[in-house]
C-alpha positions in Angstrom: 10.2 -28.1 10.8 6.8 -29.7 10.7 3.8 -27.9 9.2 1.6 -26.5 11.9 -2.0 -27.7 12.1 -3.5 -24.5 13.3 -2.3 -21.0 14.0 -4.0 -17.7 15.1 -3.8 -14.8 12.7 -0.7 -13.2 14.2 1.2 -16.5 14.2 0.1 -17.2 10.6 1.4 -13.8 9.2 4.7 -14.1 11.2 5.3 -17.6 9.9 4.6 -16.5 6.3 6.9 -13.5 6.7 9.8 -15.6 8.0 9.2 -18.8 5.9 8.6 -20.8 9.0 5.7 -23.0 7.7 2.4 -21.3 8.2 -0.7 -23.5 8.3 -2.5 -21.4 5.6 -1.9 -18.5 3.3 -2.6 -15.4 5.4 -5.3 -13.0 4.3 -4.9 -9.2 4.3 -8.4 -7.9 3.6 -11.0 -5.4 4.8 -13.4 -7.9 6.4 -13.7 -10.0 9.5 -11.8 -12.9 8.0 -8.6 -10.9 7.7 -5.5 -12.0 9.5 -4.2 -8.4 9.4 -5.7 -5.4 11.2 -4.7 -2.3 9.2 -4.5 0.9 11.3 -4.5 4.1 9.3 -3.4 7.6 10.1 -6.3 10.1 9.9 -6.1 13.8 9.0 -5.4 16.0 11.9 -8.4 17.5 13.5 -6.6 20.8 13.5 -6.2 20.8 9.7 -8.7 23.0 7.8 -7.5 24.1 4.4 -9.0 26.9 2.3 -8.7 29.7 4.7 -5.8 31.6 3.2 -5.7 33.3 -0.2 -3.3 30.6 -1.7 -5.8 27.9 -0.8 -9.1 29.6 -1.9 -11.1 27.1 -4.0 -9.2 24.1 -2.7 -11.1 21.5 -0.8 -9.6 19.1 1.7 -8.2 15.7 0.5 -8.6 13.4 3.6 -7.6 10.2 1.7 -11.1 8.9 0.8 -14.6 10.3 0.8 -15.7 7.8 3.4 -13.5 9.7 5.9 -15.8 12.7 5.5 -19.1 10.8 5.1 -18.5 8.9 8.3 -17.6 12.0 10.2 -14.1 10.9 10.8 -12.9 14.3 9.6 -15.0 17.5 9.9 -13.9 20.4 7.7 -14.4 23.9 9.1 -15.3 25.6 5.9 -14.0 29.0 4.8 -16.5 31.6 3.7 -16.2 30.8 0.0 -17.4 27.2 0.7 -20.4 28.3 2.8 -22.8 28.3 -0.1 -25.9 26.1 -0.6 -24.4 23.8 -3.2 -21.6 22.8 -0.8 -23.9 22.5 2.2 -22.9 19.7 4.6 -20.9 17.2 2.5 -22.5 18.0 -0.9 -19.2 19.4 -2.1 -18.1 15.8 -2.6 -20.5 15.6 -5.6 -18.7 18.3 -7.7 -15.6 18.3 -9.8 -12.9 20.1 -7.7 -9.3 20.4 -6.7 -8.3 19.1 -3.3 -5.3 19.8 -1.2 -3.8 17.3 1.2 -1.8 17.9 4.4 1.5 18.0 2.4 0.0 20.7 0.1 -0.3 18.3 -2.8 -3.1 18.9 -5.3 -5.5 16.2 -6.3 -8.1 16.3 -9.1 -11.5 14.9 -8.3 -14.3 14.4 -10.9 -17.1 14.6 -8.4 -19.6 12.0 -7.2 -17.2 9.0 -7.6 -15.7 6.8 -5.0 -12.0 6.9 -6.0 -9.4 9.0 -4.3 -8.8 11.0 -7.4 -5.5 11.6 -9.3 -2.5 13.8 -8.8 -3.0 17.3 -10.1 -0.8 20.3 -10.8 2.5 20.7 -9.0 2.2 22.4 -5.7 5.8 23.7 -5.5 7.2 24.2 -9.1 10.0 26.4 -7.9 12.7 25.0 -5.6 13.4 28.5 -4.3 10.1 28.1 -2.3 11.2 25.0 -0.5 11.7 26.5 3.0 8.5 28.4 3.0 6.6 25.4 1.5 7.7 22.9 4.1 7.0 25.4 6.9 3.4 25.7 5.6 2.7 22.2 4.6 4.4 19.7 6.9 2.0 17.6 8.9 2.7 17.2 12.6 3.5 13.5 13.2 3.2 13.9 16.9 -0.5 15.0 16.8 -2.4 12.2 18.7 -5.6 12.9 16.8 -4.1 11.2 13.8 -3.9 7.9 15.6 -6.8 8.0 18.1 -9.4 6.3 16.0 -7.4 3.2 15.2 -5.9 3.1 18.7 -9.4 2.6 20.0 -10.2 0.0 17.3 -7.1 -2.0 18.1 -7.8 -2.0 21.8 -11.4 -3.3 21.1 -10.1 -6.0 18.8 -7.6 -7.1 21.5 -10.4 -7.1 24.2 -12.5 -9.3 22.0 -9.7 -11.8 21.9 -8.9 -11.6 18.2 -5.2 -12.2 17.8 -4.6 -10.2 14.6 -1.4 -9.1 13.1 -1.5 -5.3 13.6 0.0 -3.2 10.8 0.2 0.6 11.1 0.1 2.7 7.9 2.6 5.5 7.6 1.0 8.5 6.1 -1.2 8.6 3.0 1.4 7.9 0.3 5.1 7.3 0.6 8.2 9.5 0.0 8.6 9.1 -3.7 4.9 9.7 -4.5 4.7 12.7 -2.2 7.8 14.3 -3.6 6.6 13.8 -7.2 3.2 15.4 -6.4 4.9 18.4 -4.8 7.2 18.9 -7.8 5.0 17.6 -10.6 5.9 14.1 -12.0 8.1 15.1 -14.9 10.1 17.8 -13.1 10.5 15.3 -10.2 12.2 12.8 -12.5 14.4 15.5 -14.0 15.3 16.6 -10.4 17.4 13.5 -9.9 19.8 14.9 -12.5 19.4 18.7 -12.3 18.5 19.4 -8.7 19.9 16.4 -6.7 20.7 18.3 -3.6 17.3 20.0 -3.3 15.6 16.7 -4.0 17.7 14.9 -1.3 16.8 17.6 1.2 13.0 17.2 0.5 13.3 13.4 0.7 15.2 13.7 4.0 12.4 15.9 5.4 9.8 13.3 4.3 11.9 10.5 5.7 12.0 12.2 9.1 8.1 12.3 9.1 7.8 8.6 8.5 10.3 7.7 11.1 8.5 10.0 13.6 5.2 8.4 12.7 6.6 5.0 13.6 7.7 6.3 16.9 4.3 7.9 17.6 2.4 4.7 16.8 4.6 3.0 19.4 4.4 5.8 21.9 0.6 6.1 21.8 0.1 2.4 22.4 -0.8 0.8 19.1 1.4 -2.2 19.8 2.1 -2.8 16.1 3.6 -5.9 14.7 4.4 -4.2 11.3 4.3 -1.0 9.4 3.1 -0.3 5.8 4.3 2.3 3.3 2.4 3.0 0.1 4.7 4.1 -2.7 4.3 3.5 -6.4 7.7 3.3 -8.1 7.2 2.1 -11.6 5.1 2.1 -14.8 4.0 -0.8 -17.1 7.5 -1.7 -18.4 9.9 -0.8 -15.7 10.7 1.4 -12.7 10.8 5.2 -12.8 14.6 5.2 -12.3 17.5 3.0 -12.9 18.5 0.7 -10.0 21.7 2.8 -9.6 19.8 6.0 -9.3 17.2 4.4 -7.0 19.9 3.2 -4.7 21.7 6.6 -4.7 18.6 8.6 -3.8 16.4 6.2 -1.9 18.7 4.1 0.3 19.0 7.1 2.7 15.1 7.1 2.7 14.0 3.5 2.9 16.9 2.0 4.9 16.5 4.2 8.0 12.7 3.8 7.9 13.0 0.0 7.7 15.7 -0.1 10.3 13.6 2.0 12.7 10.7 -0.5 12.3 13.1 -3.3 13.0 14.5 -1.5 16.1 11.0 -1.8 17.6 10.7 -5.5 16.7 8.3 -4.9 13.7 8.4 -5.8 10.1 8.2 -3.3 7.2 5.7 -3.9 4.3 5.5 -1.8 1.1 2.7 -1.5 -1.4 4.1 -0.7 -4.8 2.5 -0.5 -8.3 4.5 -0.9 -11.5 7.1 -3.3 -12.9 9.7 -2.9 -10.2 11.4 -6.2 -10.0 14.8 -4.5 -10.8 14.4 -2.6 -7.5 13.9 -5.6 -5.3 17.6 -6.4 -4.8 18.0 -3.0 -3.1 14.9 -3.5 -1.0 16.0 -6.9 0.1 19.5 -5.5 1.0 17.9 -2.8 3.0 15.8 -5.3 5.0 12.3 -4.9 3.6 10.2 -7.8 4.8 7.3 -7.8 2.4 6.1 -6.1 -0.8 2.5 -6.0 -2.0 1.5 -6.0 -5.7 -2.0 -5.3 -7.0 -0.8 -6.5 -10.4 1.9 -9.1 -9.9 1.9 -10.1 -13.5 3.0 -6.6 -14.4 6.4 -7.4 -12.9 6.0 -11.0 -14.1 6.4 -14.3 -12.3 9.6 -15.1 -14.3 11.3 -11.8 -13.4 10.2 -12.1 -9.7 11.4 -15.7 -9.4 15.0 -14.7 -8.3 13.5 -13.1 -5.2 11.1 -15.8 -4.1 12.1 -17.0 -0.7 14.0 -13.8 0.0 11.1 -11.5 0.6 7.4 -12.1 1.3 4.9 -11.2 -1.4 1.4 -10.0 -0.7 -0.7 -10.0 -4.0 -4.1 -9.7 -5.5 -5.2 -11.5 -8.7 -3.9 -9.1 -11.4 -6.3 -6.2 -11.4 -5.4 -5.0 -14.9 -6.5 -8.3 -16.4 -7.5 -11.5 -14.6 -9.4 -10.0 -11.7 -11.6 -7.8 -13.9 -11.7 -9.7 -17.2 -11.2 -13.4 -16.3 -13.8 -16.0 -15.6 -14.4 -17.0 -12.0 -12.7 -20.3 -12.7 -9.6 -18.5 -14.0 -9.5 -16.3 -10.9 -9.8 -19.3 -8.7 -6.9 -21.1 -10.5 -4.8 -17.9 -10.5 -4.7 -18.1 -6.7 -2.7 -21.3 -7.0 -0.4 -19.8 -9.6 0.3 -16.8 -7.3 0.9 -19.1 -4.3 3.3 -21.3 -6.4 5.2 -18.5 -8.2 5.5 -15.9 -5.4 5.8 -18.1 -2.4 7.4 -21.4 -1.3 6.1 -24.5 0.5 7.4 -22.9 3.7 5.5 -19.6 3.3 6.3 -16.2 1.8 3.0 -15.5 0.2 -0.1 -13.7 1.4 -3.4 -12.9 -0.3 -4.3 -9.2 -0.6 -7.7 -8.9 -2.4 -7.8 -5.5 -4.0 -9.5 -3.4 -1.3 -11.6 -1.2 -3.6 -13.0 -3.5 -6.2 -15.7 -0.9 -7.1 -12.8 1.3 -8.4 -12.0 -1.3 -11.1 -15.5 -2.8 -11.6 -14.3 -6.2 -10.5 -17.3 -8.7 -11.0 -18.8 -10.0 -7.7 -18.4 -13.5 -8.9 -14.6 -13.0 -9.4 -14.2 -11.5 -5.9 -16.0 -14.6 -4.6 -13.8 -16.9 -6.7 -10.6 -15.4 -5.3 -11.7 -16.4 -1.8 -12.7 -19.8 -3.1 -9.2 -20.2 -4.4 -7.9 -19.3 -0.9 -10.2 -21.9 0.7 -9.4 -24.6 -1.9 -5.6 -24.2 -2.2 -4.5 -22.0 0.7 -4.0 -24.7 3.3 -0.4 -26.0 2.9 -1.0 -29.5 4.2 -3.7 -30.0 1.5 -1.4 -29.2 -1.4 0.0 -32.3 -3.2 3.8 -32.3 -2.7 4.5 -32.7 -6.4 2.6 -29.4 -7.2 5.5 -27.4 -5.9 7.9 -29.0 -8.4 5.6 -29.4 -11.3 7.1 -27.8 -14.5 5.8 -24.3 -15.0 4.3 -23.1 -18.2 6.7 -20.1 -18.4 5.3 -18.8 -21.7 1.7 -18.7 -20.3 2.8 -17.2 -17.0 4.6 -14.4 -18.8 1.3 -13.3 -20.4 -1.0 -10.9 -18.5 -4.2 -12.8 -19.3 -3.3 -16.6 -19.7 -3.9 -18.8 -16.7 -2.4 -22.3 -17.1 -4.4 -25.3 -15.9 -3.7 -26.7 -12.4 -1.2 -29.5 -12.1 -2.6 -33.1 -12.2 -3.5 -34.6 -8.9 -1.2 -37.5 -9.5 
């Protein structure tokens, strides 16, 4: 198949996903240059926590502060929050506990722009499961969750932009949600001590994501793909053995992926951690693409067996190169990502970390990553021998070392 000279954004992403020779590396970013239009679920307009005794002192967790500051979610405050220090949106400036629609608790330090961190377990006793799910299950059929981005997608289509539309399923994925409900350590232990209860909770969560897919379709989003956000590993490996993962999570991920495919859409997964050992299962279940903020955490050498079998979206490594490297190193790292995560026929997309202010990424490094995309991201401009040039495996296994570019001849 000949390399295409020019594609629109939709065609470019599809070609990258299916290894059918895109003209350029597709971009998944939060700016007008993006090839991907992300469409997020908003909190329900009917959700107003803090009004029952169990929730006193808990503020809403609607993903990110910008959702509140832009008026995309308006909290009807309970009496305890109607005090001068919390007037309007001033409560965002104070350390606090927040509760999301699944009843999960988040710790916020106040005045910062991050989403916060998981807090205390919201359901420490499995005997409370029925009551808990009755109280804290979001309604996936609530149209108010989808309406903002349905309007945005319609506007983008009317303006003639042919973007790849990707609909996000919930705030975080099934594993993360279950771990926050139970507390992280008890959640890991549950795989051995409370397998039936955990499977029941995971089935309940799975049904929510499947229903969300159907509602995005029903309400007219016309998606091309769906995205789940689920971190499944730490610095040195996944949270579970591949065998345990397959036992518990094939009944979760496979039906979600298959539902997306039934509607002619691809499934994408954001995942932090060194999770290369889980990729054989994901590939078997039909996952189309995985996104890494820190691809060097899994390591290019350990990801190599899966190159060409699944698409990789990736940022320059946010734990090292993106924040600590020089602009020239960041620019060169773009090529090494393209070479080590993709093929000459596609399979790689650039995903610049969407909240660079969270990690204090230097402005010059952010610019350099886009310069790398411009310089090396057009397939027809890459010298053929670059794809076969011997890799410096030792350097590429290090989190910080960026080998030089191959010679031009």
